C-alpha distance (Angstrom), angle and dihedral (degrees) to the residues before:
residue distance angle dihedral
M1 . . .
P2 3.77 . .
V3 3.83 133.7 .
V4 3.77 111.3 -106.3
A5 3.89 120.5 -153.0
G6 3.75 132.0 -173.2
F7 3.76 113.2 -137.0
V8 3.87 134.9 -166.2
P9 3.75 121.8 161.0
T10 3.82 95.2 -104.5
P11 3.80 132.5 104.4
E12 3.91 87.1 -97.4
G13 3.84 92.1 49.3
R14 3.94 90.3 48.8
A15 3.74 90.5 49.8
A16 3.72 91.7 51.5
L17 3.74 91.1 46.6
D18 3.89 93.1 50.3
S19 3.83 91.4 47.8
A20 3.77 92.3 47.0
I21 3.80 88.4 52.6
A22 3.72 91.5 51.4
E23 3.77 93.3 46.2
A24 3.85 94.4 46.8
T25 3.84 89.1 48.7
R26 3.82 92.9 47.3
R27 3.75 90.5 50.5
G28 3.77 98.3 38.8
L29 3.82 92.2 -123.7
K30 3.77 137.4 137.7
L31 3.88 115.3 -100.0
V32 3.77 119.9 -137.2
V33 3.80 114.9 -168.8
V34 3.75 120.0 -159.5
A35 3.95 104.1 -156.9
H36 3.81 119.6 -161.4
E37 3.76 135.3 170.0
R38 3.74 127.1 -108.3
R39 3.80 117.0 -98.8
G40 3.76 113.7 -90.3
T41 3.77 94.8 17.4
E42 3.79 130.7 120.8
S43 3.76 118.3 -94.8
A44 3.87 89.9 -113.3
T45 3.77 85.1 75.5
L46 3.76 89.4 67.2
A47 3.78 89.8 62.4
A48 3.70 90.7 47.5
A49 3.88 91.7 52.1
V50 3.82 88.8 51.9
A51 3.73 92.2 48.1
E52 3.79 92.9 48.2
A53 3.84 93.0 48.1
E54 3.88 90.3 48.7
S55 3.74 90.4 47.5
T56 3.83 91.5 52.5
L57 3.82 94.5 43.4
S58 3.84 91.4 47.6
Q59 3.74 87.0 65.8
T60 3.84 90.2 62.8
T61 3.76 135.0 67.2
L62 3.78 91.9 -129.2
E63 3.74 123.6 125.5
H64 3.77 100.8 -119.9
E65 3.75 148.4 164.7
V66 3.75 131.4 -162.0
R67 3.80 119.2 -152.5
Q68 3.78 130.7 -175.4
S69 3.76 118.1 -120.3
A70 3.81 105.6 -101.9
G71 3.82 98.4 -143.4
S72 3.74 149.7 -9.1
D73 3.85 97.3 -70.8
V74 3.69 100.3 82.0
A75 3.83 96.2 178.8
E76 3.80 91.3 49.2
D77 3.85 92.3 50.1
L78 3.66 92.7 48.9
M79 3.79 95.9 48.5
Q80 3.85 90.8 44.4
V81 3.77 91.2 55.2
A82 3.76 92.5 47.1
E83 3.88 90.5 49.9
Q84 3.80 92.8 47.1
L85 3.78 92.4 52.2
D86 3.80 96.0 37.6
A87 3.76 89.7 -122.3
E88 3.74 120.9 -154.2
L89 3.81 94.7 -150.0
I90 3.88 139.2 2.8
V91 3.77 118.2 -147.3
I92 3.75 121.5 -157.8
G93 3.88 136.0 172.2
L94 3.74 123.1 -126.3
R95 3.78 128.0 -154.6
R96 3.78 122.2 -126.0
R97 3.83 109.4 -108.8
S98 3.79 135.9 -159.0
P99 3.82 116.9 -105.5
V100 3.86 90.7 -93.0
G101 3.83 92.0 43.6
K102 3.78 90.4 55.2
L103 3.76 90.0 70.7
I104 3.81 88.1 70.0
L105 3.79 127.6 37.2
G106 3.73 122.3 -145.3
S107 3.78 110.2 -76.9
N108 3.81 93.6 -119.6
A109 3.81 93.7 47.1
Q110 3.76 91.8 46.4
R111 3.82 92.8 50.0
V112 3.70 92.2 50.4
L113 3.88 94.4 46.8
L114 3.78 91.9 47.2
D115 3.85 104.3 35.8
A116 3.94 104.7 33.0
T117 3.82 115.3 115.7
C118 3.85 90.8 -144.1
P119 3.81 133.6 49.4
V120 3.85 116.0 -75.4
L121 3.69 128.6 -146.9
A122 3.78 113.6 -155.8
V123 3.85 116.0 -165.3
K124 3.77 136.0 -179.0
P125 3.84 126.4 -150.7
A126 3.77 119.0 -100.4
R127 3.84 112.4 -84.4
T128 3.89 111.2 -108.1
A129 3.71 120.4 -147.2
């Protein structure tokens, strides 16, 4: 039963990866990272996301695996990996939103929070001054 984390090379994705590393370490579990590219970016950014996740994880002693998101439905890919592996936890990053934007979460985050079959930890990056 691993911890599964969604990762994109953004402050939110890095917060999710850091929190997933902490949770997997605390629980003594393998960490499986599902890397995907930001919307509207070139496919080369997926390779960069995988490389960044691998680089961060290589600095830990965790058993880990980095997978590339298989398709365009990031939420579905993340939940599918978690179900296949019988994950103990999914970790995702959330963007900060305007007061109006807080009424509605991002569609991918909302789907994972509502539809995942295991607990979900949603984190935000540290606020910068």
